[in-house]
C-alpha positions in Angstrom: 19.1 5.3 57.8 20.0 3.4 54.6 21.6 5.1 51.6 19.1 6.7 49.2 18.3 4.9 46.0 19.7 6.3 42.7 17.9 6.7 39.4 19.9 7.5 36.3 17.6 10.2 34.8 17.3 12.3 31.6 15.0 15.3 31.8 15.5 18.5 29.7 16.0 21.6 31.9 12.6 23.4 32.3 10.7 25.2 35.1 9.5 21.8 36.1 12.8 20.0 36.3 15.0 22.9 37.4 14.1 22.6 41.2 14.9 18.9 41.0 18.2 19.4 39.3 19.2 22.2 41.7 18.1 20.2 44.7 15.4 22.7 45.9 13.0 19.8 45.7 14.7 16.7 47.1 14.2 13.5 49.1 16.3 11.6 51.6 15.0 8.4 49.9 16.1 9.1 46.3 18.9 10.7 44.4 18.5 11.7 40.8 21.7 11.0 38.8 20.9 13.5 36.0 22.4 12.9 32.6 22.4 16.0 30.3 21.5 15.1 26.8 21.1 17.9 24.3 18.9 17.9 22.2 16.9 15.6 24.5 15.5 13.6 21.7 18.9 12.0 21.3 18.2 10.1 24.5 15.0 8.6 23.2 16.3 5.8 21.0 18.9 4.6 23.6 16.0 4.5 26.1 13.6 2.4 24.1 16.2 0.2 22.5 18.7 -0.4 25.3 17.0 1.0 28.4 20.1 3.2 28.9 18.5 5.1 31.7 16.2 4.3 34.7 14.0 7.3 34.1 13.7 9.3 30.9 11.8 12.0 29.1 10.2 10.5 26.0 8.0 11.8 23.2 4.4 10.7 23.4 4.4 9.0 20.0 7.5 7.0 20.9 5.9 6.2 24.3 2.8 4.7 22.6 4.9 2.9 19.9 7.1 1.4 22.7 4.0 0.0 24.4 2.6 -1.3 21.1 5.9 -3.1 20.3 6.4 -4.3 23.9 9.6 -2.4 24.6 10.6 -2.8 28.3 9.5 0.7 29.5 6.7 1.8 31.8 4.9 5.0 30.9 4.3 7.3 33.9 1.3 9.7 33.9 3.6 12.7 33.7 3.7 15.3 30.9 6.9 17.4 31.1 6.5 19.3 27.8 3.6 20.5 25.7 3.3 23.3 23.1 1.1 24.7 20.4 2.1 23.2 17.1 0.6 24.9 14.1 3.4 27.4 13.9 6.0 24.6 13.5 5.0 24.2 9.8 7.1 26.6 7.7 8.0 27.3 4.1 10.7 29.3 2.3 9.4 32.7 1.5 11.5 33.5 -1.6 10.0 30.5 -3.3 6.4 31.4 -2.4 4.6 30.2 0.7 2.0 27.6 -0.1 -1.4 27.9 1.6 -2.1 25.1 4.0 -5.2 24.1 2.0 -2.9 23.6 -1.0 -0.6 21.0 0.5 -2.1 18.0 -1.1 0.5 16.2 -3.1 3.3 18.5 -1.8 6.6 17.4 -0.3 6.9 18.1 3.4 10.1 17.5 5.3 10.2 16.4 9.0 13.1 15.0 11.0 11.3 11.6 11.5 7.8 10.6 10.5 7.3 9.5 14.1 8.3 12.9 15.5 5.6 14.0 17.8 5.5 17.6 16.5 4.9 16.1 13.0 2.0 14.0 14.4 0.4 17.1 15.8 0.8 19.2 12.6 -0.6 16.4 10.5 -3.6 16.0 12.9 -4.3 19.7 12.6 -4.0 19.6 8.8 -6.6 16.8 8.9 -8.9 18.8 11.3 -8.6 22.2 9.7 -8.2 21.4 6.0 -9.4 17.8 5.5 -5.9 16.7 4.5 -5.0 13.1 5.5 -1.4 12.2 6.1 -1.3 10.0 2.9 -2.4 12.9 0.7 1.1 14.5 1.1 4.6 13.1 0.4 6.8 13.0 3.5 10.6 13.2 3.4 12.5 12.3 6.6 16.0 12.2 7.8 15.9 9.9 10.9 14.3 6.6 11.5 11.8 5.9 14.4 13.2 5.6 17.9 11.3 2.4 18.2 13.2 0.4 15.6 10.4 -2.2 15.1 8.1 0.5 13.6 8.2 0.6 9.7 7.4 3.9 8.0 4.3 3.9 5.7 4.7 3.7 1.9 4.0 7.5 1.5 7.2 8.3 3.6 10.6 8.5 2.0 14.0 8.7 3.7 15.9 11.6 2.1 19.5 10.7 1.2 22.4 12.7 2.7 22.4 14.8 5.8 21.1 18.2 4.4 19.2 20.1 7.0 15.5 20.8 6.6 16.1 24.6 6.3 18.6 23.9 3.5 16.2 21.5 1.8 13.7 24.3 1.8 16.2 26.8 0.4 17.2 24.3 -2.4 13.6 23.5 -3.3 13.8 19.8 -2.3 10.7 20.2 -0.2 7.7 22.6 -0.2 7.3 22.9 3.5 9.0 21.6 6.7 8.1 20.8 10.3 10.5 21.8 12.9 10.2 22.0 16.7 12.8 23.4 19.1 15.1 23.9 16.1 12.6 26.1 14.3 14.7 28.7 12.3 14.3 32.4 12.8 14.4 35.1 10.1 12.3 36.6 7.4 13.3 34.0 4.8 11.0 31.5 6.5 7.2 31.9 6.6 4.6 30.1 8.6 2.3 28.0 6.3 -0.7 28.4 8.7 -1.0 32.2 8.9 -3.5 32.3 11.7 -1.7 29.5 13.7 -1.9 31.2 17.1 -5.7 31.9 16.9 -6.4 28.3 15.7 -4.2 26.9 18.5 -6.0 28.9 21.2 -9.4 27.9 19.8 -8.3 24.2 19.8 -7.2 24.5 23.5 -10.6 26.1 24.4 -12.3 23.1 22.7 -10.1 20.3 24.1 -8.8 21.9 27.3 -5.3 20.6 27.0 -2.2 21.7 25.1 -0.7 19.4 22.5 1.5 17.0 24.5 5.1 16.5 23.4 7.0 14.6 26.1 6.1 12.3 29.0 8.3 10.3 31.3 9.0 6.5 31.2 10.8 4.2 33.6 12.7 1.2 32.5 11.2 -2.2 33.5 14.5 -3.1 35.1 14.4 0.0 37.3 10.8 -0.8 38.2 11.7 -4.4 39.0 14.8 -3.5 41.0 13.4 -0.6 43.0 9.7 0.2 42.6 9.8 2.4 45.7 12.3 4.7 44.0 10.1 5.1 41.0 7.2 5.9 43.2 9.3 8.5 45.0 10.4 10.0 41.7 6.8 10.4 40.7 6.1 12.1 44.1 8.9 14.6 43.6 7.9 15.3 40.0 4.3 16.0 41.2 5.7 18.3 43.9 7.6 20.2 41.2 4.5 20.4 39.1 2.5 21.8 42.0 5.1 24.6 42.3 4.8 25.7 38.7 1.1 25.0 38.2 -0.9 27.6 36.2 -4.6 28.5 36.7 -7.0 26.1 35.1 -8.3 28.9 32.7 -4.8 29.1 31.1 -3.0 26.6 28.8 -0.6 24.5 30.8 2.5 22.7 29.5 2.4 20.0 32.3 -0.2 17.4 33.1 -0.1 14.9 36.0 -2.3 11.9 36.8 -4.2 9.2 35.0 -7.6 10.9 35.1 -6.2 14.1 33.7 -4.5 12.2 30.9 -7.3 9.9 30.0 -8.9 12.0 27.3 -5.7 13.5 25.9 -4.1 10.1 25.5 -7.2 8.6 23.9 -7.3 11.6 21.4 -3.6 11.0 20.6 -4.1 7.3 20.1 -6.8 7.9 17.5 -4.6 10.5 15.7 -1.7 8.0 15.6 -4.0 5.3 14.1 -5.2 7.7 11.4 -1.6 8.5 10.5 -0.5 4.8 10.6 1.8 5.5 13.5 0.5 2.5 15.5 0.0 -1.1 14.4 -3.2 -1.4 16.4 -5.5 0.6 18.8 -4.1 0.7 22.3 -6.3 0.4 25.3 -5.8 2.9 28.1 -5.4 0.0 30.6 -2.3 -1.3 28.7 -1.0 2.3 28.4 -1.2 3.2 32.1 -1.9 -0.2 33.9 1.7 -0.9 34.7 2.1 2.6 36.2 -1.0 2.0 38.3 0.5 -1.2 39.7 3.7 0.7 40.7 2.3 4.0 41.9 -0.8 2.8 43.7 -2.3 5.6 45.7 0.3 8.1 44.6 -1.1 8.0 41.0 -3.5 10.9 41.3 
């Protein structure tokens, strides 16, 4: 038997990826060379700019921008992280927490305008309160992972490296969006007080959790060893089956083109409204390359 193929891979540790990292789900045909990057978003720019990995977790907004700007990555129909997002919008309680409906004209901090959590929060503000992205002033710290993307005119890069919580404390911003780094403590207050109830109602209406991260392969890995990419998808699908939740409960993972058709279409429209994409993407250009590689393994 020939030696197994190797794919240099970045996946944050989760119930989905843990059996792959621990070898409980494995293949004689493929070896994952896992690279630990923490926080995982620090792997995103190297992936879309230099294709530093063969397989990499990537935020959905960056995935779509990479396709729009013809970066050499192939989006696989694999969601590895989702979460409800309304609770990620916070304020500094001692200065008075603004109501979500009063955010028009306010300064809101976010790590990057293209951060997927920010996209979701802005989409919810538009849905729930009629606030378009351009009605608020956005202050960011980091540029887009896809360097060809220019921020809109209503986005400002904040000077210095002050953290978003410190910007809230100092009054530089009125509210902030944070994800995995959401600070704890009584000094910070959620801007959307009934976030959990609104999130659950949104899930009942749309039947998917807001998608954060998917998986891309580099075009070079696809060219060099398409069978390895197909085997990686098969193993990811096997891991997904092991952690699948009942259909009547919100699930953080989604697999397959048909399951992702409507969620991705919804996200494309939200990105267009927020000026995150230069044009409307067709689903065929989003998933067509993966269809060519995965064939019958796709769904």
